C-alpha positions in Angstrom: -102.7 122.0 -9.9 -104.0 124.6 -7.5 -102.1 126.4 -4.8 -104.1 124.6 -2.1 -102.8 121.2 -3.4 -99.1 122.2 -3.3 -99.4 123.7 0.2 -101.3 120.8 1.6 -99.2 118.2 -0.2 -95.8 119.4 0.7 -96.4 120.6 4.2 -98.1 117.4 5.1 -95.1 115.4 3.8 -92.7 117.6 5.7 -94.7 117.3 8.9 -94.9 113.5 8.6 -91.2 113.3 7.7 -90.2 115.2 10.9 -92.6 113.2 13.1 -91.4 109.8 11.8 -87.7 110.8 12.0 -88.2 112.1 15.6 -89.9 108.8 16.5 -87.0 106.8 15.0 -84.4 108.8 16.8 -86.3 108.6 20.1 -86.6 104.8 19.6 -82.9 104.6 19.3 -82.3 106.7 22.4 -84.7 104.4 24.3 -83.0 101.2 23.3 -81.2 99.1 25.9 -77.6 99.8 26.8 -75.5 99.0 23.8 -72.6 96.5 23.7 -69.6 98.8 23.4 -66.7 97.7 21.2 -64.2 98.5 23.9 -61.5 98.6 21.3 -58.6 101.1 21.3 -57.7 103.5 19.9 -60.6 105.9 20.4 -60.2 108.9 18.3 -61.0 111.5 20.9 -58.3 110.1 23.2 -55.9 113.1 22.6 -52.7 111.6 24.0 -53.0 107.9 22.9 -55.1 107.4 19.8 -52.1 107.7 17.5 -50.4 104.6 18.9 -53.5 102.7 19.8 -53.5 103.2 23.5 -56.2 103.9 26.0 -56.7 105.9 29.2 -57.1 102.5 31.0 -53.4 101.9 30.8 -52.8 104.8 33.2 -52.1 103.9 36.8 -55.2 104.7 38.9 -56.9 106.2 35.8 -60.1 106.8 37.6 -58.6 109.6 39.6 -57.0 111.4 36.8 -58.4 114.0 34.4 -59.1 112.9 30.9 -58.0 115.0 27.9 -60.1 114.8 24.8 -59.7 116.3 21.3 -62.5 116.2 18.8 -60.4 117.3 15.8 -59.5 113.7 14.9 -63.2 112.8 15.2 -64.2 115.6 12.9 -61.4 114.7 10.4 -62.6 111.0 10.4 -66.2 112.0 9.9 -65.3 114.4 7.1 -63.4 111.6 5.3 -66.4 109.3 5.6 -68.9 111.9 4.5 -66.9 113.7 1.8 -64.6 111.0 0.5 -66.5 107.8 1.3 -63.3 106.4 2.8 -65.0 103.3 4.3 -66.3 102.3 0.9 -63.0 102.9 -0.7 -61.2 100.8 1.8 -63.6 97.9 2.1 -65.5 97.8 -1.2 -63.5 99.7 -3.8 -65.5 98.4 -6.8 -68.6 100.1 -5.5 -66.8 103.4 -4.6 -67.2 105.2 -8.0 -70.9 104.8 -8.1 -71.5 105.2 -4.4 -69.4 108.4 -4.5 -71.3 109.9 -7.4 -74.6 108.9 -5.9 -73.9 110.6 -2.6 -72.4 113.7 -4.2 -75.5 113.9 -6.4 -77.6 114.0 -3.3 -75.3 116.5 -1.6 -75.4 118.9 -4.6 -79.2 118.6 -5.0 -79.6 119.5 -1.3 -77.3 122.5 -1.7 -79.3 123.6 -4.8 -82.5 123.4 -2.7 -80.9 125.6 0.0 -79.9 128.1 -2.7 -83.4 128.1 -4.1 -84.7 128.9 -0.6 -82.1 131.7 -0.3 -83.2 133.1 -3.7 -86.8 132.9 -2.5 -85.9 135.1 0.5 -84.1 137.5 -1.8 -87.2 137.9 -3.9 -89.3 138.6 -0.8 -86.8 141.1 0.6 -86.3 142.9 -2.7 -82.6 142.0 -3.1 -81.0 143.6 -6.2 -81.4 141.6 -9.4 -77.6 141.3 -9.9 -77.2 139.5 -6.6 -80.2 137.2 -7.3 -78.8 136.4 -10.8 -75.5 135.2 -9.3 -77.3 132.9 -6.8 -79.7 131.6 -9.5 -76.8 130.8 -11.8 -74.9 128.9 -9.1 -78.1 127.0 -8.1 -78.8 126.1 -11.7 -75.2 124.7 -12.3 -75.1 122.9 -9.0 -78.5 121.4 -9.6 -77.9 120.0 -13.1 -74.5 118.6 -12.0 -76.1 116.9 -9.0 -78.9 115.4 -11.2 -76.4 114.1 -13.7 -73.8 112.5 -11.4 -76.6 111.3 -9.1 -78.2 109.5 -12.1 -74.9 107.9 -13.0 -74.4 106.7 -9.4 -78.0 105.3 -9.0 -78.1 103.5 -12.3 -74.5 102.3 -12.0 -75.2 100.8 -8.6 -78.3 99.0 -10.0 -76.3 97.4 -12.8 -73.5 96.6 -10.4 -75.9 94.8 -8.1 -77.5 92.9 -10.9 -74.5 92.0 -13.0 -72.0 91.1 -10.2 -73.0 87.7 -8.8 -71.3 88.7 -5.5 -73.9 91.4 -5.0 -76.8 89.9 -6.7 -77.2 87.1 -4.1 -78.1 89.6 -1.3 -79.6 92.4 -3.3 -83.2 92.5 -2.2 -86.2 94.1 -3.9 -86.0 97.0 -1.5 -82.4 97.7 -2.5 -83.3 97.9 -6.2 -86.5 99.9 -5.4 -84.5 102.6 -3.4 -82.0 103.0 -6.3 -84.9 103.2 -8.9 -86.6 105.8 -6.7 -83.4 107.9 -6.5 -82.8 107.5 -10.2 -86.3 108.8 -10.8 -85.6 111.9 -8.8 -82.3 112.7 -10.6 -83.6 111.9 -14.1 -86.9 113.8 -13.6 -84.7 116.7 -12.4 -82.7 116.6 -15.6 -85.9 116.6 -17.6 -87.3 119.5 -15.6 -84.1 121.5 -15.9 -83.8 121.0 -19.7 -87.5 121.6 -20.4 -87.6 124.8 -18.4 -86.8 128.2 -19.8 -85.1 129.2 -16.6 -85.2 126.4 -14.1 -83.5 128.2 -11.2 -86.0 131.1 -11.5 -89.0 128.8 -11.6 -87.8 126.9 -8.5 -87.0 130.1 -6.6 -90.5 131.5 -7.4 -92.2 128.2 -6.5 -90.2 128.1 -3.2 -91.2 131.7 -2.4 -94.9 131.0 -3.1 -94.7 127.8 -1.0 -93.3 129.6 2.1 -95.4 132.7 1.8 -98.5 130.6 1.3 -99.3 132.4 -1.9 -102.5 130.9 -3.5 -101.1 131.5 -6.9 -98.3 128.9 -6.5 -98.0 126.7 -9.6 -95.8 124.2 -11.2 -96.6 122.4 -14.4 -95.3 119.6 -16.6 -91.9 118.2 -15.8 -91.2 120.5 -12.9 -94.4 119.4 -11.1 -93.6 115.7 -11.7 -90.1 116.2 -10.3 -91.4 118.0 -7.2 -94.0 115.2 -6.6 -91.5 112.4 -7.0 -89.0 114.1 -4.7 -91.7 114.8 -2.1 -92.9 111.3 -2.0 -89.3 110.1 -1.6 -88.9 112.4 1.4 -91.9 110.6 3.0 -90.5 107.2 2.1 -87.0 107.9 3.4 -87.6 107.5 7.2 -88.9 104.0 6.7 -85.7 102.8 5.0 -82.1 102.1 6.0 -81.1 105.3 4.2 -81.5 107.0 7.6 -78.0 105.9 8.2 -77.1 109.6 7.9 -78.6 109.8 11.4 -78.0 106.3 12.8 -74.3 106.4 12.0 -73.9 109.0 14.7 -75.1 106.6 17.3 -73.1 103.7 15.8 -69.9 105.6 16.1 -70.3 107.9 19.1 -72.4 105.6 21.3 -70.8 102.3 20.4 -67.5 102.5 18.6 -66.1 105.5 20.4 -67.9 105.3 23.7 -65.2 104.6 26.3 -66.8 106.4 29.3 -66.4 104.5 32.6 -69.6 103.3 34.2 -71.4 105.8 36.4 -74.4 105.5 38.7 -76.9 106.1 35.8 -75.3 103.3 33.7 -75.2 100.9 36.6 -78.9 101.4 37.2 -79.7 100.8 33.5 -77.6 97.6 33.6 -79.3 96.4 36.8 -82.7 97.0 35.3 -81.8 95.0 32.2 -80.4 92.1 34.2 -83.7 92.1 36.3 -85.8 91.6 33.2 -87.6 88.2 33.1 -86.2 85.5 30.9 -89.1 83.9 29.0 -87.3 81.4 26.8 -84.7 78.7 27.0 -82.3 76.8 24.9 -79.4 74.4 25.0 -77.1 77.1 26.3 -79.8 78.8 28.5 -81.6 76.7 31.0 -84.3 78.7 32.8 -87.8 78.5 34.1 -90.3 81.0 32.8 -90.3 84.1 35.0 -86.6 83.9 36.1 -84.5 86.9 35.3 -81.2 87.1 33.5 -79.6 87.8 36.9 -81.0 84.6 38.3 -79.7 82.6 35.4 -76.2 84.1 35.7 -76.2 83.3 39.5 -77.2 79.7 38.8 -74.5 79.3 36.2 -71.8 80.8 38.4 -73.0 78.5 41.2 -72.3 75.5 39.1 -68.8 76.7 38.4 
């Protein structure tokens, strides 16, 4: 494959990935006001989260300064990201495979970053001894990530298929995502094993990619691995695997949002209540064109 193919193929995919992800994030930000949980404790409540309290228990709380600490929030997020504590607590039989799958992804991402660093070392003429150390680390991290990622993806596939409790709600897309991930990890193993020096090949490819070198090349197993991974990157924003982004909003904008209403929030709520109600049901009696506010007023009037 020519240099033009690699540059065009990968840069187009990266561009589309960023555009689609930005669109999804903006779509979330533009959604109507969320229904907050309003449940205590909230982790950033420095003085009360340990015993389950809330600033609302304070007398005339609206006139007092609030004290927040984000250390408990960071600790909670670290437990979720690094230890998969939510899966361990709520679905322990899935934890071993989910843990290995996610750590496979983490390690592969780290190896890609190291390949980029090595590429910069090549461009800047860094001493060979330093580059050898980084290449060695990248090679080890990469193969470990591929192996444990494969175990996690294949294990989750079999778990979903063999366990009737999961099989009932395991859709085609759920299997397809796991197959896709397994293909990335397994093709990575094949590329690593079949290469004379995988880390060096990847570092040189990365250098040629970012310097727009027309001599960029990748053949055989490495080319297949890069293509599969690149297509997955394009596929990712269309799936629920973007939970690595959406979880931020779920926790910080819903679960832990305990800010009192301000003028901006009141305006948003008024705009929502003023929206026309274009349907009706046994519990909602309305004429087409009436707003939610009109319906609430009618119901309150009956009471």
